[in-house]
Each structure stands twice: as structure tokens, then as C-alpha cells.
C-alpha positions as CSV (number, residue, x, y, z in Angstrom):
1,M,-9.7,-0.6,28.2
2,N,-6.8,-2.8,29.6
3,K,-4.0,-3.8,27.4
4,E,-4.8,-7.6,27.5
5,S,-8.1,-7.0,25.9
6,R,-6.5,-5.6,22.6
7,G,-4.5,-8.7,21.6
8,N,-1.1,-9.0,20.1
9,F,0.6,-10.8,17.1
10,S,1.4,-14.2,18.3
11,S,4.6,-14.7,16.2
12,K,7.5,-12.8,14.6
13,I,6.4,-14.1,11.1
14,G,3.0,-12.9,11.8
15,V,4.3,-9.4,12.5
16,V,6.4,-9.3,9.2
17,L,3.6,-10.7,7.0
18,A,0.8,-8.7,8.5
19,T,2.8,-5.5,8.4
20,A,4.2,-6.1,5.1
21,G,0.7,-6.9,3.9
22,S,-0.4,-3.3,4.9
23,A,2.6,-2.1,2.7
24,V,2.1,-4.5,-0.2
25,G,-0.9,-3.6,-2.5
26,L,-1.8,-2.3,-5.7
27,G,1.0,0.3,-5.2
28,N,3.4,-2.4,-5.7
29,V,1.7,-4.6,-8.5
30,W,0.2,-1.7,-10.4
31,R,1.9,1.5,-9.6
32,F,5.4,0.5,-9.3
33,P,5.9,-1.1,-12.8
34,Y,4.4,1.8,-14.7
35,M,6.3,4.2,-12.6
36,A,9.4,2.2,-13.4
37,G,8.5,2.1,-17.1
38,Q,8.0,5.8,-17.3
39,N,11.3,6.6,-15.5
40,G,14.0,4.6,-16.9
41,G,13.4,0.9,-15.6
42,A,16.5,-0.3,-13.7
43,A,18.0,3.1,-12.9
44,F,14.7,4.1,-11.2
45,I,14.6,0.8,-9.3
46,L,18.1,1.3,-7.8
47,I,17.3,4.9,-6.8
48,Y,13.9,3.6,-5.3
49,I,15.8,0.9,-3.2
50,G,18.3,3.6,-2.0
51,F,15.3,5.7,-0.8
52,V,13.5,2.8,0.9
53,F,16.6,2.4,3.0
54,L,17.1,6.0,3.6
55,L,13.6,7.2,4.2
56,G,11.4,4.1,4.4
57,I,13.0,2.1,7.3
58,P,13.7,5.1,9.6
59,G,10.1,6.2,8.8
60,M,8.5,2.9,9.7
61,V,10.7,2.7,12.9
62,C,9.5,6.1,14.0
63,E,5.8,4.8,13.6
64,F,6.6,1.6,15.4
65,I,8.0,3.5,18.3
66,V,4.9,5.8,18.6
67,G,2.6,2.8,18.4
68,R,4.3,0.1,20.6
69,N,5.3,2.7,23.3
70,A,1.6,3.8,23.6
71,H,0.1,0.3,23.0
72,T,-3.2,1.9,22.0
73,N,-5.0,3.1,18.8
74,A,-3.1,5.5,16.5
75,A,-5.2,8.8,17.6
76,R,-4.4,8.0,21.4
77,S,-0.9,7.0,20.7
78,Y,0.1,10.4,19.2
79,A,-1.8,12.2,21.8
80,K,0.2,10.2,24.6
81,L,3.4,11.0,23.2
82,G,2.6,14.5,21.7
83,G,0.9,16.0,24.7
84,K,-0.8,19.3,23.9
85,T,1.2,20.0,20.9
86,P,0.4,19.8,17.1
87,F,1.9,16.4,17.2
88,A,-1.1,15.1,19.0
89,W,-3.1,15.7,15.8
90,A,-1.1,13.3,13.6
91,G,-3.1,10.4,15.0
92,I,-6.4,11.9,14.1
93,I,-5.3,13.1,10.7
94,G,-3.8,9.6,10.1
95,L,-7.2,8.0,11.1
96,F,-9.1,10.4,8.9
97,A,-6.6,9.5,6.0
98,G,-6.7,5.8,6.4
99,M,-10.6,5.6,6.4
100,C,-10.7,7.9,3.2
101,I,-8.1,5.7,1.6
102,L,-10.1,2.5,2.4
103,G,-13.2,4.3,0.9
104,F,-11.7,5.1,-2.5
105,Y,-9.3,2.1,-2.5
106,S,-12.2,-0.2,-2.1
107,V,-13.5,1.1,-5.5
108,V,-10.3,0.2,-7.3
109,A,-10.3,-3.1,-5.4
110,G,-13.9,-3.6,-6.6
111,W,-12.7,-3.1,-10.2
112,C,-10.1,-5.9,-9.5
113,L,-12.8,-8.2,-8.3
114,H,-14.9,-7.5,-11.3
115,Y,-11.8,-8.2,-13.5
116,F,-11.1,-11.4,-11.7
117,Y,-14.6,-12.5,-12.4
118,A,-14.5,-11.4,-16.1
119,S,-11.2,-13.2,-16.7
120,L,-12.7,-16.3,-15.0
121,T,-15.7,-16.3,-17.3
122,G,-13.7,-15.2,-20.4
123,G,-15.1,-11.8,-20.6
124,L,-11.8,-10.0,-21.3
125,K,-11.6,-10.6,-25.0
126,G,-10.8,-8.4,-28.2
127,D,-8.3,-5.9,-29.2
128,T,-7.3,-2.7,-27.2
129,T,-10.1,-0.7,-28.2
130,A,-12.6,-3.2,-27.2
131,V,-11.0,-3.8,-23.8
132,A,-10.9,0.0,-23.3
133,E,-14.6,0.3,-24.2
134,Y,-15.2,-2.6,-21.6
135,F,-13.5,-0.7,-18.9
136,Q,-15.1,2.6,-19.7
137,N,-18.6,1.0,-19.9
138,F,-18.1,-0.9,-16.5
139,S,-16.3,2.0,-14.5
140,S,-19.0,4.5,-15.6
141,S,-21.8,2.2,-14.5
142,A,-24.0,3.8,-11.8
143,V,-24.5,0.6,-9.8
144,T,-22.0,-2.3,-10.2
145,P,-18.8,-0.4,-9.1
146,A,-20.5,0.9,-5.9
147,V,-21.9,-2.6,-5.1
148,L,-18.4,-4.2,-5.6
149,A,-16.6,-1.5,-3.4
150,V,-19.2,-2.2,-0.6
151,L,-18.7,-6.0,-1.2
152,F,-14.8,-5.5,-0.8
153,V,-15.2,-3.5,2.4
154,L,-17.4,-6.3,3.8
155,L,-14.9,-8.9,2.8
156,T,-12.4,-6.8,4.6
157,H,-14.7,-6.5,7.7
158,F,-15.1,-10.2,8.4
159,V,-11.4,-10.6,8.4
160,V,-10.7,-7.6,10.8
161,A,-13.8,-8.3,13.2
162,K,-12.2,-11.7,14.2
163,G,-9.5,-9.9,15.8
164,V,-5.6,-9.4,15.6
165,K,-4.5,-13.0,16.1
166,S,-7.4,-14.9,14.6
167,G,-8.2,-12.4,11.9
168,I,-5.5,-10.2,10.7
169,E,-2.5,-12.4,11.4
170,K,-4.2,-15.6,10.2
171,A,-5.3,-14.0,7.0
172,S,-1.9,-12.5,6.3
173,K,-0.2,-15.9,6.9
174,L,-2.5,-17.3,4.1
175,L,-2.7,-14.2,1.7
176,M,0.9,-13.3,1.6
177,P,2.4,-16.7,0.5
178,L,-0.6,-17.0,-2.0
179,L,0.5,-13.6,-3.4
180,F,4.0,-15.0,-3.8
181,I,3.0,-18.2,-5.4
182,F,0.8,-16.5,-8.0
183,L,3.6,-14.0,-8.8
184,I,6.2,-16.7,-9.3
185,V,3.7,-18.7,-11.7
186,I,3.0,-15.6,-13.8
187,I,6.7,-14.7,-14.0
188,I,7.7,-18.1,-15.3
189,A,4.9,-17.8,-18.0
190,S,5.8,-14.3,-18.8
191,C,9.6,-14.8,-19.1
192,S,9.1,-17.8,-21.3
193,L,7.5,-15.6,-24.0
194,P,9.4,-14.9,-27.3
195,G,11.1,-11.5,-26.9
196,A,10.7,-11.4,-23.2
197,G,14.5,-10.9,-22.7
198,E,14.0,-7.3,-23.7
199,G,11.8,-6.8,-20.8
200,I,14.1,-8.4,-18.4
201,K,16.9,-6.2,-19.8
202,F,14.8,-3.1,-19.3
203,L,14.1,-4.1,-15.7
204,F,17.7,-5.0,-14.7
205,H,20.2,-3.0,-16.9
206,P,20.1,0.6,-15.7
207,D,20.4,3.5,-18.1
208,F,21.8,6.2,-15.8
209,S,21.4,8.9,-18.6
210,K,17.8,8.9,-17.9
211,I,18.2,10.1,-14.3
212,D,17.1,13.5,-13.7
213,R,15.4,15.6,-11.0
214,T,12.0,14.2,-12.0
215,V,13.2,10.4,-11.7
216,L,14.6,11.2,-8.4
217,L,11.4,12.7,-7.0
218,A,9.5,9.9,-8.5
219,A,11.5,7.2,-6.8
220,L,11.3,9.2,-3.6
221,G,7.6,9.4,-3.8
222,Q,7.1,5.8,-4.6
223,A,9.3,4.7,-1.8
224,F,7.1,6.8,0.6
225,F,3.8,5.8,-0.6
226,S,4.7,2.1,-1.2
227,L,5.5,1.6,2.4
228,S,2.1,3.3,3.5
229,L,4.1,5.8,5.7
230,G,1.8,8.5,7.3
231,A,-1.5,6.5,7.0
232,A,-1.6,5.5,10.7
233,C,-1.7,1.7,9.7
234,L,1.9,1.0,10.8
235,C,1.5,2.8,14.0
236,T,-1.7,0.9,14.6
237,Y,-0.1,-2.6,14.0
238,A,2.9,-1.6,16.1
239,S,0.6,-1.2,18.9
240,Y,0.1,-4.9,18.8
241,F,3.8,-5.7,18.9
242,D,5.1,-7.3,22.0
243,K,8.2,-6.0,23.7
244,G,10.4,-8.7,22.1
245,V,9.8,-7.4,18.5
246,N,13.1,-5.9,17.1
247,L,11.6,-2.7,15.6
248,L,14.7,-2.1,13.2
249,Q,14.9,-5.6,12.2
250,S,11.1,-5.8,11.4
251,A,11.2,-2.7,9.4
252,S,14.2,-3.9,7.3
253,Q,12.3,-7.2,6.7
254,I,9.1,-5.5,5.8
255,A,10.9,-3.2,3.3
256,L,12.7,-6.1,1.9
257,V,9.4,-8.1,1.2
258,D,7.6,-5.0,-0.1
259,T,10.6,-4.2,-2.4
260,L,10.8,-7.8,-3.6
261,I,7.2,-7.9,-4.5
262,A,7.3,-4.7,-6.4
263,I,10.5,-5.9,-8.4
264,L,8.8,-9.2,-9.0
265,A,5.7,-7.5,-10.3
266,G,7.9,-5.8,-12.9
267,L,9.3,-9.1,-13.8
268,M,5.8,-10.2,-14.3
269,I,4.7,-7.4,-16.5
270,F,7.5,-6.2,-18.5
271,P,8.7,-9.5,-20.3
272,A,5.1,-9.9,-21.6
273,A,4.6,-6.3,-22.6
274,F,7.9,-6.2,-24.5
275,S,7.0,-9.7,-26.0
276,V,3.9,-8.1,-27.9
277,G,5.6,-4.6,-28.4
278,V,3.6,-2.8,-25.7
279,S,5.2,0.4,-24.3
280,P,6.4,-0.1,-20.6
281,D,5.2,3.2,-19.7
282,S,1.6,2.8,-20.4
283,G,0.5,4.5,-17.2
284,P,-2.4,3.9,-14.7
285,S,-4.4,2.1,-17.5
286,L,-1.9,-0.7,-17.4
287,I,-3.7,-3.3,-15.6
288,F,-7.3,-2.7,-16.9
289,I,-6.6,-1.9,-20.4
290,T,-3.3,-2.6,-21.6
291,L,-2.6,-6.0,-19.9
292,P,-5.7,-7.9,-20.9
293,N,-4.8,-7.1,-24.4
294,V,-1.1,-8.2,-23.7
295,F,-2.4,-11.6,-22.3
296,N,-4.7,-12.1,-25.3
297,Q,-1.8,-11.4,-27.7
298,A,1.2,-13.1,-25.8
299,F,-0.6,-16.2,-25.3
300,G,-2.7,-16.3,-28.6
301,S,-1.3,-19.6,-29.7
302,M,-1.7,-21.1,-26.2
303,P,-5.3,-19.9,-25.1
304,I,-5.5,-22.1,-22.1
305,V,-2.2,-20.6,-20.8
306,G,-3.4,-17.1,-21.4
307,Y,-6.5,-17.9,-19.7
308,I,-4.8,-19.3,-16.5
309,V,-2.4,-16.4,-16.4
310,S,-5.2,-13.8,-16.8
311,V,-7.2,-15.5,-14.0
312,M,-4.2,-15.7,-11.7
313,F,-3.1,-12.2,-12.4
314,Y,-6.5,-10.6,-11.3
315,A,-6.7,-13.0,-8.5
316,L,-3.2,-11.5,-7.5
317,L,-4.6,-8.0,-7.6
318,V,-7.5,-8.9,-5.4
319,L,-5.0,-10.6,-2.7
320,A,-2.7,-7.4,-2.9
321,A,-5.7,-5.0,-2.6
322,L,-7.1,-7.2,0.5
323,T,-3.8,-7.2,2.4
324,S,-3.9,-3.4,2.4
325,T,-7.5,-2.9,3.0
326,I,-7.3,-5.1,6.1
327,S,-4.6,-2.7,7.6
328,M,-6.8,0.4,6.6
329,H,-9.8,-1.1,8.2
330,E,-8.1,-1.9,11.4
331,I,-7.1,1.8,12.0
332,G,-10.8,2.8,12.3
333,T,-11.7,-0.5,14.2
334,A,-9.1,0.0,16.8
335,F,-10.0,3.6,17.4
336,F,-13.8,3.1,17.9
337,H,-13.2,-0.1,19.9
338,E,-11.2,1.7,22.4
339,E,-12.5,5.4,22.3
340,L,-16.2,4.2,22.5
341,N,-15.5,1.2,24.6
342,I,-17.6,-1.0,22.5
343,S,-17.0,-4.6,21.3
344,R,-14.5,-5.0,18.4
345,G,-17.3,-6.4,16.2
346,N,-19.4,-3.2,16.6
347,A,-16.3,-1.1,16.1
348,A,-15.7,-2.8,12.8
349,W,-19.3,-2.3,11.7
350,I,-19.1,1.4,12.3
351,T,-15.7,1.5,10.2
352,T,-17.4,-0.6,7.5
353,A,-20.4,1.6,7.3
354,I,-18.5,4.9,7.1
355,C,-15.9,3.5,4.5
356,S,-18.7,1.9,2.5
357,A,-20.5,5.3,2.2
358,I,-17.2,6.8,1.1
359,G,-16.7,4.1,-1.4
360,V,-20.2,4.4,-2.9
361,L,-19.7,8.2,-3.3
362,C,-16.4,7.6,-5.0
363,A,-17.7,4.9,-7.2
364,L,-20.7,7.1,-8.3
365,S,-18.4,10.1,-8.9
366,V,-16.4,8.1,-11.6
367,G,-19.6,7.3,-13.4
368,N,-21.3,10.6,-12.8
369,G,-19.5,13.7,-13.8
370,S,-21.8,15.9,-11.6
371,L,-20.4,14.2,-8.4
372,S,-17.1,16.3,-7.9
373,L,-15.1,18.1,-5.3
374,F,-13.0,21.1,-6.5
375,G,-13.2,20.1,-10.1
376,K,-12.2,16.5,-9.4
377,S,-14.2,13.3,-9.0
378,I,-14.6,12.4,-5.3
379,L,-12.3,9.5,-5.8
380,D,-9.6,11.7,-7.4
381,F,-9.9,14.3,-4.8
382,L,-9.6,12.1,-1.9
383,D,-6.6,10.4,-3.6
384,F,-5.0,13.8,-4.0
385,L,-5.9,14.8,-0.5
386,T,-4.5,11.9,1.3
387,A,-1.6,10.9,-0.9
388,Q,-0.2,14.5,-1.5
389,I,-1.3,16.3,1.7
390,L,-2.2,14.2,4.7
391,M,0.2,11.3,4.4
392,P,3.2,13.4,4.1
393,L,1.9,15.6,6.8
394,V,1.5,12.7,9.2
395,A,4.9,11.2,8.3
396,M,6.8,14.5,8.8
397,L,5.1,15.1,12.2
398,T,6.0,11.5,13.2
399,C,9.6,11.9,12.4
400,L,9.8,15.4,14.1
401,L,8.0,14.0,17.1
402,V,10.3,11.0,17.5
403,G,13.4,13.0,16.6
404,W,12.9,16.2,18.3
405,Y,10.1,16.1,20.9
406,V,10.1,12.6,22.6
407,P,13.1,12.4,25.0
408,K,16.0,10.5,23.5
409,D,16.0,8.0,26.4
410,I,12.4,7.0,25.5
411,V,13.3,6.5,21.8
412,W,16.4,4.5,22.9
413,R,14.4,2.2,25.2
414,E,12.0,1.4,22.3
415,Y,14.7,0.9,19.8
416,T,16.7,-1.4,22.0
417,N,13.5,-3.2,23.6
418,R,14.4,-1.7,27.1
419,G,18.1,-2.5,26.6
420,T,18.0,-5.9,25.7
421,L,19.2,-5.2,22.1
422,R,22.7,-3.6,21.3
423,G,21.2,-0.6,19.7
424,T,23.0,-1.3,16.3
425,L,22.8,1.7,13.9
426,F,20.8,3.8,16.4
427,A,22.9,6.8,15.6
428,I,22.2,6.7,11.9
429,F,18.5,6.0,12.6
430,Y,18.2,9.0,14.8
431,F,19.9,11.2,12.4
432,C,17.7,10.1,9.7
433,A,14.6,10.7,12.0
434,R,15.7,14.2,13.0
435,V,17.0,15.5,9.6
436,V,17.0,13.3,6.5
437,C,13.5,12.0,6.7
438,P,11.8,15.4,7.4
439,L,13.7,17.0,4.5
440,C,13.0,14.1,2.1
441,I,9.2,14.2,3.0
442,L,9.3,18.1,2.6
443,M,10.6,17.7,-0.8
444,I,7.8,15.1,-1.5
445,F,5.3,17.5,-0.2
446,L,6.4,20.5,-2.2
447,D,6.8,18.4,-5.3
448,Q,3.3,17.0,-5.0
449,L,1.9,20.5,-4.7
450,K,4.1,21.7,-7.7
451,L,5.8,24.2,-5.5
452,I,9.3,23.0,-6.6
């Protein structure tokens, strides 16, 4: 298949918004706030930002080099640069991980879609117990979560099937600004509540006495997963970059957008939580159990404001989820499109069918204890497999491939856009790719497996 048939991003802002959208997701709006809450707030955030620059940006540049150099799908990109070495398997592993992630992620995205509808129709009422029961009854349903998971994959499908420029880039240019607007509106409402200052203080006044090995590893892991390193989506998107895209600059801009949205999410949640005396370390239940009650309490005297904030918040979650599922869907679509030499539309349908099937199994496993793998629900097992094993493995192989196997002149050529750029900070990037990133990823890998 010739290169021209693949399409490219048409603008630099399209590159940044689409690729940042692949990184920005529920990990920023949901996971980051409760991780910060559990690990000391501002101190955790400062360490996290340090790891984004130390690990995230060099890791992204490595994936960009692999994707743009090969100008093809992730599986073939790694095979092209890795030859008959284990590095060639990184693309296949990344493809498998990406489709599994889309499968189980669509379940959580479907929950967000349901909560958006429930908030719109006024269904999220009552105290914490009532809201908790509402979530338990909904998530354990045998049908609704599965239907919503498939619906979300289909929603993603119709964006991806339109192509890179008319689908992914156009959607990103709409979704990312909307996400920012919703964030800002909710932040203004949250920070105007009585007692919100304590939440702002928690977010921006570091307490370095809370820093220990656990906090360091948590920040390292969050930086890694927030940027979607090792899931093949960054490599796939980079295959659509033209030769004029500055890889280091793009990676830096993407990391900045991703980090900014994560911090804004904290600024959205913590002031409201502190205003009603809710602990900032409420954990994974934060968005589906804790926050509905926070909205009910915080805006009790202004029900219309509480209603608007609740609707916008869950709309925000849907947007954040969609920007990520688009990138995950594209991994499989690009692969089937090029490897089977079929139309992009048919390739998208194959990806949709596979990921929908995974999503249905995951949704049913949450509501049916008999559907499990190795003592976990299918959803939890795939989450563990991808986040704790496959993604770190692919990210490590990518850094080792670029840092040690690919000839340095090829790395230099991609980094400097064939010598048209000055190669600023190349020595630092190359050292990080060869030494710092593999060691950091190894630490994440060992920590996730409870080996350190």
C-alpha cells in the first residue's frame, strides 16, 4: 500500500491536539486526582511533573521516531526497524495491548455515558449510600453496561472510519477545546464554594514530609501511564506525521497539555471535595460514588448550578474517554487496513467487532462473578495485563530499540528532521533513551509485579 493512501495530519495543531488527545483521558480526569490525593497532593504533583520530563518526553520521542521513520502501522514499524530481533515483537504486543485496552476502557467509558444521561435526567440524587447502591446496581446489570460499551466503541468507530484528516484530526480539534472549556467552567464553580481554599492549598502547597519510596513510584507510574507510553498509539499517530514535524517540540507540547489537564482536573475536584469535608484520597470510586454526593451537597442551596456542574462534569468524562478510545481504535484500524490490504472502513469494522466482543465480556464479568480469569474479573485481568506487563514491556523495548539497536545516524536524522533542525538537547534525549528510560520503566515493571 503506497504512502499517499494513508493520509497525514494536515497541521501542527492537529498533530498536538490529536496526539495529546490519545494521552488525555480518564487517567487525567479520574486517576490523577485520586492518586494525588493519596500521595500528598502538591508534593506528588511536582515529582510527577519531573518524571514527565525525565521519562515521558524521551519515551514519546522514541515512539515517534519508530512510527515516522517507518510510515506504516505499529506492527510493521517495529518489524522494519527491529528486523529479526525481539524488538520486532513490540509492535504486535502493542497492537494486542491497545485492542484489549479499548475493550475494557469502553466499559468504563460506557459508565461515564450512563452517568452523563443520569445527571442530565436528574437521576444522581440522594446521600452517599444511595449513590453507592445506584452504581452497584447499574454496574452489576447483565445488559446495560455491555450495550453501552458497544455503543461507545461504535461512537469511536464512526470517527476513525472517516480517516486521519477528516475523522481523527477534525474530531480532536473539536473535542479538545470543548474539554478545556468544560474544565474551566467547572473549576470556576468549584473554587467559588465556601472552604474551597483548603482544596486549592492541598493542590499547590507541597508537603515534602510525605515523600517516600511509595510516592516516588506512584508518581513515576502515573507519568508513564498518563502519556500512553507502550500502547502503540503514539507510534501509530507518528506514522501520520510529515517530515516537517519537530518531534521533541511536539512531545513537549503534548506533555504540557496532558499535565495541564491533569492539574486542572485536581483544581476541579479538590476544592469541591474539601468544601463538603470529603477526603481527597477517596480512590477509584471518586467519580462514580463520591463526586455525585459532593455535587449534591456543595450546591445544595443552588440546585440549578449543581445540576449544570454535574452534567458538564460527566460530559467532560465522556469527551476525555472518547479522545483516548479514538487513538486505541486507530491502532487496529491501521493494522488491518494495511496488512489485509482492505478499505479503511472495513478495517475499522474488524477492530470494532473485536473490541466490542472484548468489551461485552468485560462488562459481563463485572456483573457476573463466574466470568473471571486467574481469580479476577475479565476487566480487572486485562487492566492488570496491559498496564502492568504489556505496556511497560513495549515501552522498554522501544527505548532499547532506539537507544541501542537502531544506528545513531538514523535516530539523529529523525530527531533533526533530516538535518533541518539544530538537534537541541539530542545528547540528553539519547542518554535518557539509552539509560534513564529503561531503568525507570524497569522500576515501574518490578513495582507493579510487587518484586521491589
